[in-house]
Predicted model as a PDB file, atoms N, CA, C, CB and O in Angstrom, pLDDT in the B-factor column:
MODEL        1                                                                  
ATOM      1  N   MET A   1     -67.127 -86.501  45.290  1.00 56.00           N  
ATOM      2  CA  MET A   1     -65.984 -86.557  46.106  1.00 56.00           C  
ATOM      3  C   MET A   1     -65.207 -85.156  46.304  1.00 56.00           C  
ATOM      4  CB  MET A   1     -65.081 -87.585  45.505  1.00 56.00           C  
ATOM      5  O   MET A   1     -64.658 -84.758  45.276  1.00 56.00           O  
ATOM      6  N   LYS A   2     -65.081 -84.434  47.312  1.00 56.00           N  
ATOM      7  CA  LYS A   2     -64.534 -83.118  47.041  1.00 56.00           C  
ATOM      8  C   LYS A   2     -63.204 -83.116  48.151  1.00 56.00           C  
ATOM      9  CB  LYS A   2     -65.795 -81.806  47.306  1.00 56.00           C  
ATOM     10  O   LYS A   2     -63.364 -83.285  49.360  1.00 56.00           O  
ATOM     11  N   LEU A   3     -62.015 -82.916  47.572  1.00 57.00           N  
ATOM     12  CA  LEU A   3     -61.006 -83.550  48.650  1.00 57.00           C  
ATOM     13  C   LEU A   3     -60.492 -82.639  49.433  1.00 57.00           C  
ATOM     14  CB  LEU A   3     -59.849 -84.265  48.112  1.00 57.00           C  
ATOM     15  O   LEU A   3     -59.877 -82.988  50.441  1.00 57.00           O  
ATOM     16  N   GLY A   4     -60.657 -81.284  49.101  1.00 58.00           N  
ATOM     17  CA  GLY A   4     -59.783 -80.217  49.920  1.00 58.00           C  
ATOM     18  C   GLY A   4     -58.681 -80.412  50.172  1.00 58.00           C  
ATOM     19  O   GLY A   4     -57.804 -80.585  49.326  1.00 58.00           O  
ATOM     20  N   SER A   5     -58.462 -80.426  51.827  1.00 59.00           N  
ATOM     21  CA  SER A   5     -57.524 -80.538  52.490  1.00 59.00           C  
ATOM     22  C   SER A   5     -56.774 -82.043  52.445  1.00 59.00           C  
ATOM     23  CB  SER A   5     -57.982 -80.102  53.663  1.00 59.00           C  
ATOM     24  O   SER A   5     -55.656 -82.266  52.910  1.00 59.00           O  
ATOM     25  N   GLN A   6     -57.670 -83.057  51.758  1.00 68.00           N  
ATOM     26  CA  GLN A   6     -56.997 -84.494  51.650  1.00 68.00           C  
ATOM     27  C   GLN A   6     -55.962 -84.410  50.261  1.00 68.00           C  
ATOM     28  CB  GLN A   6     -58.342 -85.836  51.441  1.00 68.00           C  
ATOM     29  O   GLN A   6     -55.113 -85.294  50.151  1.00 68.00           O  
ATOM     30  N   TRP A   7     -56.037 -83.496  49.368  1.00 77.00           N  
ATOM     31  CA  TRP A   7     -55.342 -83.743  48.282  1.00 77.00           C  
ATOM     32  C   TRP A   7     -53.949 -83.693  48.611  1.00 77.00           C  
ATOM     33  CB  TRP A   7     -55.684 -82.895  47.266  1.00 77.00           C  
ATOM     34  O   TRP A   7     -53.543 -82.927  49.485  1.00 77.00           O  
ATOM     35  N   PRO A   8     -53.011 -84.636  47.820  1.00 79.00           N  
ATOM     36  CA  PRO A   8     -51.739 -85.161  48.205  1.00 79.00           C  
ATOM     37  C   PRO A   8     -50.966 -83.906  47.783  1.00 79.00           C  
ATOM     38  CB  PRO A   8     -51.281 -86.624  47.486  1.00 79.00           C  
ATOM     39  O   PRO A   8     -51.317 -83.373  46.731  1.00 79.00           O  
ATOM     40  N   SER A   9     -49.956 -83.374  48.480  1.00 82.00           N  
ATOM     41  CA  SER A   9     -48.827 -82.244  48.225  1.00 82.00           C  
ATOM     42  C   SER A   9     -48.063 -82.824  46.813  1.00 82.00           C  
ATOM     43  CB  SER A   9     -47.583 -82.103  49.728  1.00 82.00           C  
ATOM     44  O   SER A   9     -48.019 -83.938  46.289  1.00 82.00           O  
ATOM     45  N   HIS A  10     -47.610 -81.787  46.544  1.00 87.00           N  
ATOM     46  CA  HIS A  10     -46.726 -82.136  45.267  1.00 87.00           C  
ATOM     47  C   HIS A  10     -47.240 -82.953  44.029  1.00 87.00           C  
ATOM     48  CB  HIS A  10     -45.589 -82.913  45.735  1.00 87.00           C  
ATOM     49  O   HIS A  10     -46.678 -83.898  43.476  1.00 87.00           O  
ATOM     50  N   SER A  11     -48.418 -82.378  43.733  1.00 90.00           N  
ATOM     51  CA  SER A  11     -49.393 -82.886  42.646  1.00 90.00           C  
ATOM     52  C   SER A  11     -50.377 -82.025  42.172  1.00 90.00           C  
ATOM     53  CB  SER A  11     -50.101 -83.995  43.066  1.00 90.00           C  
ATOM     54  O   SER A  11     -50.965 -81.188  42.856  1.00 90.00           O  
ATOM     55  N   LEU A  12     -50.552 -82.251  40.951  1.00 92.00           N  
ATOM     56  CA  LEU A  12     -51.659 -81.242  40.609  1.00 92.00           C  
ATOM     57  C   LEU A  12     -52.446 -81.984  39.499  1.00 92.00           C  
ATOM     58  CB  LEU A  12     -51.061 -79.709  40.072  1.00 92.00           C  
ATOM     59  O   LEU A  12     -51.884 -82.594  38.589  1.00 92.00           O  
ATOM     60  N   LEU A  13     -53.903 -81.880  39.655  1.00 92.00           N  
ATOM     61  CA  LEU A  13     -54.961 -82.653  38.664  1.00 92.00           C  
ATOM     62  C   LEU A  13     -55.006 -81.926  37.689  1.00 92.00           C  
ATOM     63  CB  LEU A  13     -56.397 -82.910  39.098  1.00 92.00           C  
ATOM     64  O   LEU A  13     -55.379 -80.777  37.925  1.00 92.00           O  
ATOM     65  N   ILE A  14     -54.658 -82.274  36.230  1.00 95.00           N  
ATOM     66  CA  ILE A  14     -54.584 -81.660  35.050  1.00 95.00           C  
ATOM     67  C   ILE A  14     -56.063 -81.907  34.397  1.00 95.00           C  
ATOM     68  CB  ILE A  14     -53.340 -82.222  34.214  1.00 95.00           C  
ATOM     69  O   ILE A  14     -56.694 -81.048  33.781  1.00 95.00           O  
ATOM     70  N   ALA A  15     -56.507 -83.285  34.657  1.00 96.00           N  
ATOM     71  CA  ALA A  15     -57.749 -83.382  33.729  1.00 96.00           C  
ATOM     72  C   ALA A  15     -58.587 -84.397  34.549  1.00 96.00           C  
ATOM     73  CB  ALA A  15     -57.406 -83.935  32.071  1.00 96.00           C  
ATOM     74  O   ALA A  15     -58.097 -85.090  35.440  1.00 96.00           O  
ATOM     75  N   VAL A  16     -60.117 -84.436  34.114  1.00 95.00           N  
ATOM     76  CA  VAL A  16     -60.813 -85.592  34.763  1.00 95.00           C  
ATOM     77  C   VAL A  16     -61.424 -86.056  33.517  1.00 95.00           C  
ATOM     78  CB  VAL A  16     -61.893 -85.261  36.029  1.00 95.00           C  
ATOM     79  O   VAL A  16     -62.009 -85.295  32.747  1.00 95.00           O  
ATOM     80  N   LYS A  17     -61.294 -87.214  33.341  1.00 97.00           N  
ATOM     81  CA  LYS A  17     -62.085 -87.739  32.033  1.00 97.00           C  
ATOM     82  C   LYS A  17     -63.170 -88.712  32.658  1.00 97.00           C  
ATOM     83  CB  LYS A  17     -61.014 -88.627  30.836  1.00 97.00           C  
ATOM     84  O   LYS A  17     -63.077 -89.608  33.497  1.00 97.00           O  
ATOM     85  N   ARG A  18     -64.364 -88.138  31.846  1.00 96.00           N  
ATOM     86  CA  ARG A  18     -65.502 -88.708  32.596  1.00 96.00           C  
ATOM     87  C   ARG A  18     -66.386 -89.093  31.189  1.00 96.00           C  
ATOM     88  CB  ARG A  18     -66.305 -87.503  33.822  1.00 96.00           C  
ATOM     89  O   ARG A  18     -66.835 -88.352  30.314  1.00 96.00           O  
ATOM     90  N   GLY A  19     -66.446 -90.666  31.361  1.00 95.00           N  
ATOM     91  CA  GLY A  19     -66.965 -90.882  30.046  1.00 95.00           C  
ATOM     92  C   GLY A  19     -66.324 -90.449  28.754  1.00 95.00           C  
ATOM     93  O   GLY A  19     -65.112 -90.631  28.640  1.00 95.00           O  
ATOM     94  N   GLU A  20     -66.910 -89.967  27.893  1.00 96.00           N  
ATOM     95  CA  GLU A  20     -66.283 -89.427  26.810  1.00 96.00           C  
ATOM     96  C   GLU A  20     -66.008 -87.818  26.816  1.00 96.00           C  
ATOM     97  CB  GLU A  20     -67.093 -89.814  25.690  1.00 96.00           C  
ATOM     98  O   GLU A  20     -65.958 -87.286  25.707  1.00 96.00           O  
ATOM     99  N   GLN A  21     -65.868 -87.189  27.701  1.00 96.00           N  
ATOM    100  CA  GLN A  21     -65.768 -85.914  28.003  1.00 96.00           C  
ATOM    101  C   GLN A  21     -64.187 -86.014  29.141  1.00 96.00           C  
ATOM    102  CB  GLN A  21     -67.430 -85.348  28.742  1.00 96.00           C  
ATOM    103  O   GLN A  21     -63.819 -86.854  29.961  1.00 96.00           O  
ATOM    104  N   GLU A  22     -63.651 -84.830  28.699  1.00 97.00           N  
ATOM    105  CA  GLU A  22     -62.344 -84.544  29.578  1.00 97.00           C  
ATOM    106  C   GLU A  22     -62.575 -83.017  29.986  1.00 97.00           C  
ATOM    107  CB  GLU A  22     -60.762 -84.777  28.656  1.00 97.00           C  
ATOM    108  O   GLU A  22     -62.858 -82.086  29.231  1.00 97.00           O  
ATOM    109  N   LEU A  23     -62.401 -82.995  31.255  1.00 96.00           N  
ATOM    110  CA  LEU A  23     -62.782 -81.853  31.988  1.00 96.00           C  
ATOM    111  C   LEU A  23     -61.588 -80.847  32.751  1.00 96.00           C  
ATOM    112  CB  LEU A  23     -63.721 -82.429  33.010  1.00 96.00           C  
ATOM    113  O   LEU A  23     -60.996 -81.360  33.700  1.00 96.00           O  
ATOM    114  N   ILE A  24     -61.330 -79.854  32.478  1.00 96.00           N  
ATOM    115  CA  ILE A  24     -60.341 -79.143  32.986  1.00 96.00           C  
ATOM    116  C   ILE A  24     -60.746 -78.835  34.352  1.00 96.00           C  
ATOM    117  CB  ILE A  24     -60.035 -77.998  32.190  1.00 96.00           C  
ATOM    118  O   ILE A  24     -61.723 -78.088  34.401  1.00 96.00           O  
ATOM    119  N   PRO A  25     -60.216 -79.242  35.599  1.00 91.00           N  
ATOM    120  CA  PRO A  25     -60.749 -79.247  36.837  1.00 91.00           C  
ATOM    121  C   PRO A  25     -60.517 -77.658  37.184  1.00 91.00           C  
ATOM    122  CB  PRO A  25     -60.029 -80.384  37.846  1.00 91.00           C  
ATOM    123  O   PRO A  25     -59.668 -76.945  36.649  1.00 91.00           O  
ATOM    124  N   LYS A  26     -61.603 -77.194  38.352  1.00 89.00           N  
ATOM    125  CA  LYS A  26     -61.794 -75.900  38.701  1.00 89.00           C  
ATOM    126  C   LYS A  26     -61.813 -76.327  40.090  1.00 89.00           C  
ATOM    127  CB  LYS A  26     -63.025 -75.085  38.087  1.00 89.00           C  
ATOM    128  O   LYS A  26     -61.927 -77.494  40.466  1.00 89.00           O  
ATOM    129  N   GLY A  27     -61.642 -74.866  41.130  1.00 81.00           N  
ATOM    130  CA  GLY A  27     -61.840 -75.178  42.606  1.00 81.00           C  
ATOM    131  C   GLY A  27     -63.276 -75.844  42.849  1.00 81.00           C  
ATOM    132  O   GLY A  27     -63.267 -76.431  43.931  1.00 81.00           O  
ATOM    133  N   ASP A  28     -64.507 -75.942  42.190  1.00 85.00           N  
ATOM    134  CA  ASP A  28     -65.407 -76.412  42.537  1.00 85.00           C  
ATOM    135  C   ASP A  28     -66.027 -77.995  41.531  1.00 85.00           C  
ATOM    136  CB  ASP A  28     -66.178 -75.171  42.618  1.00 85.00           C  
ATOM    137  O   ASP A  28     -67.178 -78.357  41.287  1.00 85.00           O  
ATOM    138  N   THR A  29     -64.998 -78.473  41.245  1.00 87.00           N  
ATOM    139  CA  THR A  29     -65.006 -79.678  40.114  1.00 87.00           C  
ATOM    140  C   THR A  29     -65.108 -80.822  41.595  1.00 87.00           C  
ATOM    141  CB  THR A  29     -63.160 -79.817  38.738  1.00 87.00           C  
ATOM    142  O   THR A  29     -64.447 -80.851  42.632  1.00 87.00           O  
ATOM    143  N   PHE A  30     -66.258 -81.682  41.092  1.00 87.00           N  
ATOM    144  CA  PHE A  30     -66.211 -82.709  42.294  1.00 87.00           C  
ATOM    145  C   PHE A  30     -65.565 -84.013  41.250  1.00 87.00           C  
ATOM    146  CB  PHE A  30     -68.072 -83.067  43.190  1.00 87.00           C  
ATOM    147  O   PHE A  30     -65.627 -84.097  40.024  1.00 87.00           O  
ATOM    148  N   ILE A  31     -64.933 -84.970  42.258  1.00 86.00           N  
ATOM    149  CA  ILE A  31     -64.402 -86.385  41.376  1.00 86.00           C  
ATOM    150  C   ILE A  31     -65.520 -87.211  41.763  1.00 86.00           C  
ATOM    151  CB  ILE A  31     -62.752 -87.197  41.843  1.00 86.00           C  
ATOM    152  O   ILE A  31     -65.850 -87.376  42.937  1.00 86.00           O  
ATOM    153  N   GLN A  32     -66.186 -87.805  40.625  1.00 87.00           N  
ATOM    154  CA  GLN A  32     -67.195 -89.083  40.706  1.00 87.00           C  
ATOM    155  C   GLN A  32     -66.820 -90.232  40.400  1.00 87.00           C  
ATOM    156  CB  GLN A  32     -68.253 -89.026  39.964  1.00 87.00           C  
ATOM    157  O   GLN A  32     -65.966 -90.337  39.520  1.00 87.00           O  
ATOM    158  N   SER A  33     -67.414 -91.549  41.115  1.00 84.00           N  
ATOM    159  CA  SER A  33     -67.269 -92.635  40.929  1.00 84.00           C  
ATOM    160  C   SER A  33     -67.197 -92.791  39.424  1.00 84.00           C  
ATOM    161  CB  SER A  33     -68.162 -93.287  41.606  1.00 84.00           C  
ATOM    162  O   SER A  33     -68.046 -92.406  38.619  1.00 84.00           O  
ATOM    163  N   GLY A  34     -65.993 -93.447  39.148  1.00 88.00           N  
ATOM    164  CA  GLY A  34     -65.566 -93.983  37.480  1.00 88.00           C  
ATOM    165  C   GLY A  34     -64.821 -92.852  36.918  1.00 88.00           C  
ATOM    166  O   GLY A  34     -64.433 -92.995  35.758  1.00 88.00           O  
ATOM    167  N   ASP A  35     -64.591 -91.925  37.428  1.00 91.00           N  
ATOM    168  CA  ASP A  35     -63.763 -90.545  36.857  1.00 91.00           C  
ATOM    169  C   ASP A  35     -62.011 -91.358  36.587  1.00 91.00           C  
ATOM    170  CB  ASP A  35     -63.752 -88.869  38.481  1.00 91.00           C  
ATOM    171  O   ASP A  35     -61.464 -92.246  37.242  1.00 91.00           O  
ATOM    172  N   ASN A  36     -61.650 -90.787  35.669  1.00 92.00           N  
ATOM    173  CA  ASN A  36     -60.095 -91.344  35.769  1.00 92.00           C  
ATOM    174  C   ASN A  36     -59.388 -89.804  35.591  1.00 92.00           C  
ATOM    175  CB  ASN A  36     -59.562 -92.695  34.297  1.00 92.00           C  
ATOM    176  O   ASN A  36     -59.669 -88.897  34.808  1.00 92.00           O  
ATOM    177  N   LEU A  37     -58.454 -89.890  36.545  1.00 92.00           N  
ATOM    178  CA  LEU A  37     -57.871 -88.598  36.976  1.00 92.00           C  
ATOM    179  C   LEU A  37     -56.435 -88.542  36.086  1.00 92.00           C  
ATOM    180  CB  LEU A  37     -57.631 -88.557  38.762  1.00 92.00           C  
ATOM    181  O   LEU A  37     -55.797 -89.576  35.889  1.00 92.00           O  
ATOM    182  N   VAL A  38     -56.034 -87.361  35.619  1.00 94.00           N  
ATOM    183  CA  VAL A  38     -54.782 -87.195  34.989  1.00 94.00           C  
ATOM    184  C   VAL A  38     -53.907 -86.253  35.667  1.00 94.00           C  
ATOM    185  CB  VAL A  38     -54.956 -86.794  33.663  1.00 94.00           C  
ATOM    186  O   VAL A  38     -54.149 -85.050  35.766  1.00 94.00           O  
ATOM    187  N   MET A  39     -52.870 -86.846  36.135  1.00 94.00           N  
ATOM    188  CA  MET A  39     -52.041 -86.089  37.530  1.00 94.00           C  
ATOM    189  C   MET A  39     -50.878 -85.745  36.931  1.00 94.00           C  
ATOM    190  CB  MET A  39     -51.655 -87.080  38.992  1.00 94.00           C  
ATOM    191  O   MET A  39     -50.491 -86.265  35.885  1.00 94.00           O  
ATOM    192  N   LEU A  40     -50.100 -84.626  37.717  1.00 94.00           N  
ATOM    193  CA  LEU A  40     -48.662 -84.303  37.171  1.00 94.00           C  
ATOM    194  C   LEU A  40     -48.165 -84.370  38.892  1.00 94.00           C  
ATOM    195  CB  LEU A  40     -48.415 -82.483  36.079  1.00 94.00           C  
ATOM    196  O   LEU A  40     -48.674 -83.769  39.838  1.00 94.00           O  
ATOM    197  N   THR A  41     -46.896 -85.402  38.889  1.00 94.00           N  
ATOM    198  CA  THR A  41     -46.364 -85.246  40.060  1.00 94.00           C  
ATOM    199  C   THR A  41     -44.885 -85.261  39.862  1.00 94.00           C  
ATOM    200  CB  THR A  41     -46.854 -86.220  40.972  1.00 94.00           C  
ATOM    201  O   THR A  41     -44.492 -85.172  38.699  1.00 94.00           O  
ATOM    202  N   ASN A  42     -44.003 -85.360  40.824  1.00 93.00           N  
ATOM    203  CA  ASN A  42     -42.511 -85.966  40.822  1.00 93.00           C  
ATOM    204  C   ASN A  42     -42.608 -87.348  40.300  1.00 93.00           C  
ATOM    205  CB  ASN A  42     -41.795 -86.017  42.339  1.00 93.00           C  
ATOM    206  O   ASN A  42     -43.643 -88.013  40.262  1.00 93.00           O  
ATOM    207  N   GLU A  43     -41.385 -87.735  39.884  1.00 93.00           N  
ATOM    208  CA  GLU A  43     -41.569 -89.498  39.560  1.00 93.00           C  
ATOM    209  C   GLU A  43     -41.217 -90.108  41.036  1.00 93.00           C  
ATOM    210  CB  GLU A  43     -40.233 -90.261  38.152  1.00 93.00           C  
ATOM    211  O   GLU A  43     -41.685 -91.202  41.352  1.00 93.00           O  
ATOM    212  N   ASP A  44     -40.443 -89.427  41.864  1.00 93.00           N  
ATOM    213  CA  ASP A  44     -40.198 -90.075  42.962  1.00 93.00           C  
ATOM    214  C   ASP A  44     -41.439 -90.103  44.218  1.00 93.00           C  
ATOM    215  CB  ASP A  44     -38.932 -89.456  43.379  1.00 93.00           C  
ATOM    216  O   ASP A  44     -41.263 -90.562  45.347  1.00 93.00           O  
ATOM    217  N   ARG A  45     -42.467 -89.609  43.800  1.00 92.00           N  
ATOM    218  CA  ARG A  45     -43.591 -89.635  44.356  1.00 92.00           C  
ATOM    219  C   ARG A  45     -44.940 -90.312  43.905  1.00 92.00           C  
ATOM    220  CB  ARG A  45     -43.726 -88.553  44.491  1.00 92.00           C  
ATOM    221  O   ARG A  45     -45.999 -90.169  44.517  1.00 92.00           O  
ATOM    222  N   VAL A  46     -44.772 -91.094  42.721  1.00 93.00           N  
ATOM    223  CA  VAL A  46     -45.822 -91.526  42.093  1.00 93.00           C  
ATOM    224  C   VAL A  46     -46.422 -92.733  42.831  1.00 93.00           C  
ATOM    225  CB  VAL A  46     -45.466 -91.789  40.751  1.00 93.00           C  
ATOM    226  O   VAL A  46     -47.644 -92.874  42.802  1.00 93.00           O  
ATOM    227  N   SER A  47     -45.589 -93.683  43.541  1.00 92.00           N  
ATOM    228  CA  SER A  47     -46.217 -94.410  44.283  1.00 92.00           C  
ATOM    229  C   SER A  47     -47.132 -94.126  45.686  1.00 92.00           C  
ATOM    230  CB  SER A  47     -45.362 -95.095  44.437  1.00 92.00           C  
ATOM    231  O   SER A  47     -48.127 -94.668  46.168  1.00 92.00           O  
ATOM    232  N   LYS A  48     -46.435 -93.212  46.008  1.00 90.00           N  
ATOM    233  CA  LYS A  48     -47.272 -92.141  47.150  1.00 90.00           C  
ATOM    234  C   LYS A  48     -48.497 -91.677  46.924  1.00 90.00           C  
ATOM    235  CB  LYS A  48     -46.636 -90.858  47.384  1.00 90.00           C  
ATOM    236  O   LYS A  48     -49.366 -91.883  47.771  1.00 90.00           O  
ATOM    237  N   ILE A  49     -48.749 -91.071  45.915  1.00 89.00           N  
ATOM    238  CA  ILE A  49     -49.586 -90.450  45.319  1.00 89.00           C  
ATOM    239  C   ILE A  49     -50.664 -91.430  45.073  1.00 89.00           C  
ATOM    240  CB  ILE A  49     -49.049 -89.822  44.246  1.00 89.00           C  
ATOM    241  O   ILE A  49     -51.771 -91.234  45.573  1.00 89.00           O  
ATOM    242  N   ASN A  50     -50.380 -92.687  44.188  1.00 89.00           N  
ATOM    243  CA  ASN A  50     -51.507 -93.580  43.970  1.00 89.00           C  
ATOM    244  C   ASN A  50     -51.666 -94.331  45.135  1.00 89.00           C  
ATOM    245  CB  ASN A  50     -51.359 -94.466  42.807  1.00 89.00           C  
ATOM    246  O   ASN A  50     -52.781 -94.843  45.228  1.00 89.00           O  
ATOM    247  N   ASP A  51     -50.649 -94.626  46.344  1.00 89.00           N  
ATOM    248  CA  ASP A  51     -51.599 -95.117  47.586  1.00 89.00           C  
ATOM    249  C   ASP A  51     -52.349 -94.413  48.194  1.00 89.00           C  
ATOM    250  CB  ASP A  51     -51.049 -95.570  48.567  1.00 89.00           C  
ATOM    251  O   ASP A  51     -53.176 -94.889  48.972  1.00 89.00           O  
ATOM    252  N   LEU A  52     -52.213 -93.008  47.953  1.00 85.00           N  
ATOM    253  CA  LEU A  52     -53.042 -92.209  48.840  1.00 85.00           C  
ATOM    254  C   LEU A  52     -54.271 -92.095  48.224  1.00 85.00           C  
ATOM    255  CB  LEU A  52     -52.502 -90.882  49.160  1.00 85.00           C  
ATOM    256  O   LEU A  52     -55.309 -92.233  48.871  1.00 85.00           O  
ATOM    257  N   MET A  53     -54.263 -91.821  46.862  1.00 83.00           N  
ATOM    258  CA  MET A  53     -55.592 -91.866  46.023  1.00 83.00           C  
ATOM    259  C   MET A  53     -56.199 -93.222  46.253  1.00 83.00           C  
ATOM    260  CB  MET A  53     -55.349 -91.634  44.388  1.00 83.00           C  
ATOM    261  O   MET A  53     -57.141 -93.183  47.044  1.00 83.00           O  
ATOM    262  N   LEU A  54     -55.972 -94.156  45.875  1.00 84.00           N  
ATOM    263  CA  LEU A  54     -56.504 -95.499  46.813  1.00 84.00           C  
ATOM    264  C   LEU A  54     -57.171 -95.498  48.016  1.00 84.00           C  
ATOM    265  CB  LEU A  54     -55.503 -96.273  47.217  1.00 84.00           C  
ATOM    266  O   LEU A  54     -58.270 -96.000  48.253  1.00 84.00           O  
ATOM    267  N   ALA A  55     -56.383 -94.858  48.820  1.00 80.00           N  
ATOM    268  CA  ALA A  55     -56.864 -94.879  50.139  1.00 80.00           C  
ATOM    269  C   ALA A  55     -58.093 -94.096  50.515  1.00 80.00           C  
ATOM    270  CB  ALA A  55     -55.867 -94.475  50.919  1.00 80.00           C  
ATOM    271  O   ALA A  55     -58.907 -94.411  51.383  1.00 80.00           O  
ATOM    272  N   LEU A  56     -58.119 -92.870  49.622  1.00 75.00           N  
ATOM    273  CA  LEU A  56     -59.032 -91.981  49.634  1.00 75.00           C  
ATOM    274  C   LEU A  56     -60.709 -92.606  48.854  1.00 75.00           C  
ATOM    275  CB  LEU A  56     -58.244 -90.711  48.862  1.00 75.00           C  
ATOM    276  O   LEU A  56     -61.879 -92.366  49.153  1.00 75.00           O  
ATOM    277  N   THR A  57     -60.282 -93.194  48.123  1.00 75.00           N  
ATOM    278  CA  THR A  57     -61.610 -93.905  47.350  1.00 75.00           C  
ATOM    279  C   THR A  57     -61.922 -94.968  48.011  1.00 75.00           C  
ATOM    280  CB  THR A  57     -61.442 -94.386  45.861  1.00 75.00           C  
ATOM    281  O   THR A  57     -63.126 -95.202  47.910  1.00 75.00           O  
ATOM    282  N   GLU A  58     -61.293 -95.802  48.719  1.00 75.00           N  
ATOM    283  CA  GLU A  58     -61.778 -96.977  49.775  1.00 75.00           C  
ATOM    284  C   GLU A  58     -62.468 -96.089  51.044  1.00 75.00           C  
ATOM    285  CB  GLU A  58     -60.264 -98.058  50.411  1.00 75.00           C  
ATOM    286  O   GLU A  58     -63.483 -96.526  51.586  1.00 75.00           O  
ATOM    287  N   SER A  59     -61.992 -95.103  51.382  1.00 65.00           N  
ATOM    288  CA  SER A  59     -62.543 -94.351  52.791  1.00 65.00           C  
ATOM    289  C   SER A  59     -63.987 -93.905  52.496  1.00 65.00           C  
ATOM    290  CB  SER A  59     -61.579 -92.885  53.262  1.00 65.00           C  
ATOM    291  O   SER A  59     -64.773 -93.676  53.415  1.00 65.00           O  
ATOM    292  N   LYS A  60     -64.289 -93.798  51.326  1.00 55.00           N  
ATOM    293  CA  LYS A  60     -65.651 -93.111  51.019  1.00 55.00           C  
ATOM    294  C   LYS A  60     -66.861 -94.095  50.923  1.00 55.00           C  
ATOM    295  CB  LYS A  60     -65.555 -92.328  49.630  1.00 55.00           C  
ATOM    296  O   LYS A  60     -67.989 -93.665  50.684  1.00 55.00           O  
TER     297      LYS A  60                                                      
ENDMDL                                                                          
END                                                                             
């Protein structure tokens, strides 16, 4: 999944854990089913970011 403009504001993707690998994402990194995302955001935005990421995965 390539998110582009759908990426939530006020958040930063720090790493993608894919199986035993931990990847540092770049502009061309695709998120795959089963990936675990390590994100950085403000504490007051965590719930909104979680909801948005869940909605994105359900829409694909």
